[in-house]
C-alpha positions as CSV (number, residue, x, y, z in Angstrom):
1,R,3.2,8.1,-11.8
2,G,0.6,5.5,-12.6
3,N,1.3,2.2,-10.8
4,D,4.8,3.3,-9.8
5,V,5.6,4.6,-6.3
6,M,8.6,6.8,-5.7
7,D,11.0,5.6,-3.0
8,G,14.1,7.6,-2.7
9,N,15.6,8.0,-6.2
10,S,14.0,4.9,-7.7
11,R,10.6,3.8,-9.0
12,N,8.8,0.8,-7.4
13,R,6.2,-1.1,-9.3
14,V,2.9,-1.5,-7.2
15,I,1.8,-5.1,-7.3
16,S,-1.4,-4.8,-5.2
17,S,-3.2,-2.2,-3.1
18,I,-5.7,-3.2,-0.4
19,N,-8.1,-0.7,1.2
20,D,-9.6,-1.0,4.6
21,P,-13.5,-1.4,4.6
22,D,-14.0,2.4,4.9
23,A,-11.4,3.2,2.2
24,L,-9.6,5.6,4.4
25,K,-6.5,3.5,4.8
26,C,-4.6,1.4,2.2
27,V,-1.5,-0.8,2.0
28,D,0.5,-0.9,-1.2
29,F,2.7,-3.9,-1.9
30,F,5.5,-3.2,-4.4
31,Q,8.6,-4.5,-6.1
32,R,11.8,-2.5,-6.3
33,P,14.0,-2.3,-9.3
34,D,16.5,-4.5,-7.5
35,G,13.9,-7.3,-7.3
36,S,13.2,-6.9,-3.5
37,F,9.7,-6.3,-2.2
38,G,8.1,-3.9,0.3
39,Y,5.0,-2.3,1.5
40,E,3.7,1.0,2.7
41,E,0.6,2.1,4.6
42,Y,-1.4,5.2,3.4
43,R,-4.3,7.1,4.7
44,R,-6.7,9.8,3.3
45,D,-9.5,11.9,4.5
46,H,-12.7,12.2,2.4
47,E,-12.7,16.0,3.0
48,D,-9.1,16.4,1.8
49,L,-8.9,16.2,-2.0
50,R,-5.1,16.0,-2.1
51,G,-5.3,12.1,-2.0
52,W,-3.3,9.5,-0.1
53,F,-0.5,10.2,2.3
54,P,2.2,7.7,3.5
55,V,1.8,7.1,7.3
56,G,3.5,3.8,8.1
57,G,7.2,4.5,7.5
58,F,7.5,0.9,6.2
59,S,8.7,1.5,2.7
60,Q,12.4,1.1,3.4
61,I,12.0,-2.5,4.8
62,M,13.2,-5.0,2.3
63,F,11.8,-8.5,1.8
64,A,13.0,-11.3,-0.5
65,T,9.4,-12.3,-1.5
66,L,6.0,-10.8,-1.8
67,D,4.7,-13.3,0.8
68,D,7.4,-12.1,3.2
69,A,6.2,-8.5,2.6
70,Q,2.6,-9.4,3.1
71,N,3.5,-11.2,6.4
72,G,5.4,-8.1,7.5
73,A,2.3,-6.0,6.9
74,L,0.1,-8.4,8.8
75,R,2.5,-8.1,11.8
76,H,2.9,-4.3,11.7
77,I,-0.3,-2.8,10.5
78,V,-3.1,-3.5,13.0
79,W,-6.1,-2.8,10.9
80,F,-4.7,-4.8,8.0
81,G,-4.5,-8.0,10.2
82,K,-7.9,-7.3,11.7
83,F,-9.7,-6.9,8.3
84,K,-7.7,-9.1,6.0
85,D,-10.3,-11.9,5.9
86,V,-13.4,-9.6,5.8
87,G,-13.1,-8.6,2.2
88,F,-11.8,-5.3,1.0
89,K,-13.1,-2.7,-1.3
90,T,-11.2,-2.4,-4.6
91,G,-11.2,0.4,-7.0
92,S,-9.3,2.2,-9.7
93,R,-5.7,3.0,-9.1
94,S,-4.7,6.5,-8.0
95,E,-1.4,8.2,-8.1
96,N,0.5,6.2,-5.5
97,G,-1.3,2.9,-6.2
98,C,-3.9,3.0,-3.4
99,S,-7.4,2.6,-4.8
100,T,-10.2,5.1,-5.0
101,P,-13.5,3.3,-4.2
102,K,-15.9,2.9,-7.1
């Protein structure tokens, strides 16, 4: 799937992925084929090699702009708002767009 995230029957293009400082949680921001934007929260366990799992249930919320989607994530994902100014680890993209720390 590369930088695409499945959402129902369509493919969304991941625009950015932001990990928490421990790289156990991630938020993907994406654009849908219809031009709207959205986000989803993912988590993973280091011991579980299956990868990232969606946990937020936010992917169906539609936003007109990327800024609106980012503001929505700031309001609804507690850790994201808490750590957004601290500096996040980045890494290579994995299957759903969330990063694997380098």
